[in-house]
FIKOLZA-1660 file (N, C-alpha, C; in steps of 0.1 Angstrom, whole numbers, plus 5000, padded with zeros to 4 digits):
% residues 83
   i   px   py   pz ch aa at
   1 0217 5329 0869  A  M  N
   1 0213 5319 0858  A  M CA
   1 0220 5324 0846  A  M  C
   2 0225 5314 0837  A  R  N
   2 0232 5318 0826  A  R CA
   2 0225 5319 0815  A  R  C
   3 0228 5326 0805  A  T  N
   3 0222 5327 0792  A  T CA
   3 0224 5314 0782  A  T  C
   4 0219 5312 0772  A  Q  N
   4 0222 5302 0762  A  Q CA
   4 0235 5305 0757  A  Q  C
   5 0238 5316 0755  A  L  N
   5 0251 5319 0747  A  L CA
   5 0261 5316 0758  A  L  C
   6 0258 5320 0771  A  E  N
   6 0270 5318 0781  A  E CA
   6 0272 5302 0782  A  E  C
   7 0263 5295 0780  A  N  N
   7 0262 5281 0782  A  N CA
   7 0269 5273 0772  A  N  C
   8 0267 5280 0759  A  Q  N
   8 0273 5275 0747  A  Q CA
   8 0289 5276 0747  A  Q  C
   9 0290 5290 0752  A  L  N
   9 0307 5292 0754  A  L CA
   9 0313 5284 0763  A  L  C
  10 0308 5281 0774  A  L  N
  10 0311 5272 0783  A  L CA
  10 0313 5263 0781  A  L  C
  11 0306 5254 0773  A  S  N
  11 0306 5239 0768  A  S CA
  11 0319 5238 0757  A  S  C
  12 0318 5250 0749  A  I  N
  12 0330 5249 0739  A  I CA
  12 0344 5251 0743  A  I  C
  13 0344 5261 0755  A  V  N
  13 0358 5264 0760  A  V CA
  13 0363 5253 0770  A  V  C
  14 0352 5247 0775  A  T  N
  14 0355 5234 0785  A  T CA
  14 0361 5222 0776  A  T  C
  15 0354 5222 0766  A  E  N
  15 0359 5210 0755  A  E CA
  15 0372 5214 0751  A  E  C
  16 0374 5225 0745  A  A  N
  16 0389 5228 0741  A  A CA
  16 0399 5228 0750  A  A  C
  17 0397 5231 0763  A  L  N
  17 0407 5230 0773  A  L CA
  17 0409 5216 0777  A  L  C
  18 0399 5207 0775  A  R  N
  18 0402 5192 0777  A  R CA
  18 0413 5185 0766  A  R  C
  19 0413 5193 0756  A  K  N
  19 0421 5188 0744  A  K CA
  19 0437 5191 0747  A  K  C
  20 0440 5202 0756  A  L  N
  20 0453 5205 0760  A  L CA
  20 0460 5191 0764  A  L  C
  21 0473 5189 0764  A  A  N
  21 0481 5180 0770  A  A CA
  21 0482 5181 0783  A  A  C
  22 0480 5168 0787  A  V  N
  22 0478 5166 0804  A  V CA
  22 0489 5173 0811  A  V  C
  23 0501 5175 0804  A  Q  N
  23 0512 5183 0813  A  Q CA
  23 0508 5196 0813  A  Q  C
  24 0502 5203 0802  A  A  N
  24 0499 5217 0802  A  A CA
  24 0487 5219 0810  A  A  C
  25 0479 5211 0811  A  R  N
  25 0465 5212 0821  A  R CA
  25 0469 5212 0834  A  R  C
  26 0478 5203 0837  A  S  N
  26 0483 5202 0852  A  S CA
  26 0493 5213 0856  A  S  C
  27 0499 5221 0845  A  S  N
  27 0508 5230 0852  A  S CA
  27 0503 5245 0847  A  S  C
  28 0493 5245 0839  A  A  N
  28 0487 5259 0836  A  A CA
  28 0481 5266 0850  A  A  C
  29 0486 5280 0848  A  Y  N
  29 0483 5288 0858  A  Y CA
  29 0474 5299 0856  A  Y  C
  30 0475 5303 0844  A  A  N
  30 0467 5314 0837  A  A CA
  30 0461 5311 0825  A  A  C
  31 0451 5318 0820  A  L  N
  31 0443 5316 0807  A  L CA
  31 0441 5330 0803  A  L  C
  32 0443 5331 0789  A  S  N
  32 0440 5343 0784  A  S CA
  32 0430 5340 0771  A  S  C
  33 0419 5350 0773  A  F  N
  33 0410 5349 0760  A  F CA
  33 0410 5361 0753  A  F  C
  34 0409 5359 0739  A  F  N
  34 0413 5371 0731  A  F CA
  34 0403 5370 0718  A  F  C
  35 0394 5379 0718  A  I  N
  35 0386 5376 0705  A  I CA
  35 0392 5385 0694  A  I  C
  36 0395 5377 0683  A  D  N
  36 0401 5382 0669  A  D CA
  36 0390 5388 0662  A  D  C
  37 0386 5398 0660  A  P  N
  37 0376 5401 0650  A  P CA
  37 0380 5403 0634  A  P  C
  38 0393 5403 0632  A  E  N
  38 0398 5404 0619  A  E CA
  38 0399 5393 0611  A  E  C
  39 0397 5381 0617  A  M  N
  39 0397 5370 0610  A  M CA
  39 0389 5368 0596  A  M  C
  40 0392 5364 0585  A  Q  N
  40 0385 5363 0572  A  Q CA
  40 0373 5357 0575  A  Q  C
  41 0372 5346 0581  A  D  N
  41 0360 5337 0580  A  D CA
  41 0351 5342 0593  A  D  C
  42 0352 5354 0601  A  G  N
  42 0346 5359 0612  A  G CA
  42 0354 5359 0624  A  G  C
  43 0348 5363 0636  A  P  N
  43 0357 5363 0647  A  P CA
  43 0361 5352 0653  A  P  C
  44 0370 5348 0657  A  V  N
  44 0378 5338 0663  A  V CA
  44 0382 5341 0678  A  V  C
  45 0377 5333 0687  A  L  N
  45 0383 5332 0701  A  L CA
  45 0395 5325 0703  A  L  C
  46 0406 5331 0707  A  C  N
  46 0420 5325 0710  A  C CA
  46 0421 5324 0724  A  C  C
  47 0423 5312 0729  A  I  N
  47 0429 5308 0743  A  I CA
  47 0444 5305 0743  A  I  C
  48 0449 5314 0751  A  S  N
  48 0465 5311 0754  A  S CA
  48 0466 5307 0767  A  S  C
  49 0476 5302 0773  A  Y  N
  49 0480 5299 0785  A  Y CA
  49 0493 5300 0790  A  Y  C
  50 0498 5301 0801  A  N  N
  50 0512 5298 0807  A  N CA
  50 0513 5289 0817  A  N  C
  51 0524 5281 0816  A  T  N
  51 0526 5271 0825  A  T CA
  51 0538 5274 0836  A  T  C
  52 0536 5267 0847  A  E  N
  52 0547 5270 0858  A  E CA
  52 0563 5266 0852  A  E  C
  53 0564 5257 0842  A  E  N
  53 0575 5254 0836  A  E CA
  53 0582 5266 0830  A  E  C
  54 0571 5268 0820  A  N  N
  54 0578 5282 0812  A  N CA
  54 0579 5295 0821  A  N  C
  55 0572 5299 0831  A  F  N
  55 0575 5307 0839  A  F CA
  55 0588 5307 0847  A  F  C
  56 0593 5293 0851  A  A  N
  56 0603 5292 0857  A  A CA
  56 0617 5296 0849  A  A  C
  57 0614 5292 0834  A  E  N
  57 0624 5294 0825  A  E CA
  57 0626 5310 0823  A  E  C
  58 0613 5316 0821  A  M  N
  58 0613 5329 0817  A  M CA
  58 0618 5337 0829  A  M  C
  59 0614 5335 0842  A  K  N
  59 0619 5345 0854  A  K CA
  59 0635 5346 0854  A  K  C
  60 0642 5337 0847  A  T  N
  60 0656 5339 0848  A  T CA
  60 0660 5352 0838  A  T  C
  61 0652 5355 0829  A  R  N
  61 0652 5366 0820  A  R CA
  61 0650 5381 0824  A  R  C
  62 0639 5379 0830  A  T  N
  62 0631 5390 0834  A  T CA
  62 0628 5393 0848  A  T  C
  63 0619 5401 0852  A  S  N
  63 0613 5403 0866  A  S CA
  63 0604 5391 0868  A  S  C
  64 0601 5387 0882  A  Y  N
  64 0591 5378 0887  A  Y CA
  64 0578 5381 0880  A  Y  C
  65 0572 5393 0881  A  N  N
  65 0559 5397 0875  A  N CA
  65 0560 5397 0863  A  N  C
  66 0569 5402 0854  A  E  N
  66 0570 5404 0840  A  E CA
  66 0569 5390 0834  A  E  C
  67 0575 5378 0840  A  A  N
  67 0576 5366 0836  A  A CA
  67 0564 5359 0836  A  A  C
  68 0557 5362 0850  A  R  N
  68 0546 5356 0855  A  R CA
  68 0532 5360 0845  A  R  C
  69 0531 5373 0844  A  W  N
  69 0521 5381 0841  A  W CA
  69 0520 5385 0828  A  W  C
  70 0528 5391 0822  A  N  N
  70 0530 5396 0810  A  N CA
  70 0530 5385 0798  A  N  C
  71 0519 5389 0790  A  F  N
  71 0516 5380 0779  A  F CA
  71 0529 5377 0770  A  F  C
  72 0535 5389 0768  A  A  N
  72 0546 5386 0759  A  A CA
  72 0557 5376 0763  A  A  C
  73 0558 5370 0777  A  F  N
  73 0566 5361 0780  A  F CA
  73 0560 5346 0782  A  F  C
  74 0546 5346 0779  A  W  N
  74 0539 5332 0777  A  W CA
  74 0546 5325 0765  A  W  C
  75 0539 5312 0767  A  L  N
  75 0542 5303 0757  A  L CA
  75 0539 5309 0742  A  L  C
  76 0548 5306 0732  A  L  N
  76 0544 5312 0721  A  L CA
  76 0539 5302 0711  A  L  C
  77 0534 5289 0717  A  E  N
  77 0529 5281 0705  A  E CA
  77 0515 5281 0704  A  E  C
  78 0511 5276 0694  A  P  N
  78 0495 5280 0689  A  P CA
  78 0486 5277 0701  A  P  C
  79 0478 5287 0701  A  S  N
  79 0467 5286 0712  A  S CA
  79 0455 5280 0706  A  S  C
  80 0445 5277 0717  A  I  N
  80 0433 5271 0711  A  I CA
  80 0425 5281 0704  A  I  C
  81 0420 5279 0691  A  Q  N
  81 0412 5288 0685  A  Q CA
  81 0399 5282 0680  A  Q  C
  82 0388 5289 0686  A  I  N
  82 0375 5287 0682  A  I CA
  82 0368 5297 0675  A  I  C
  83 0363 5291 0663  A  S  N
  83 0354 5301 0655  A  S CA
  83 0340 5297 0655  A  S  C
% end
């Protein structure tokens, strides 16, 4: 059984992911959740992702595993931020 906090986080994250572009939603294969405790207004949950299209481009520049799983090769556009 989920706690109230877990239910709230699930709801917030689900709604945020729905706001991603349809293309990104259909080709995203990995999500990253990072809590930045250093933000001025309090902690922020940052959600980043990578897509198959970005992976295909990056694997021409580095190894398969680096391109697919190393966060440094993921999309560098702004992630979803929830405060």
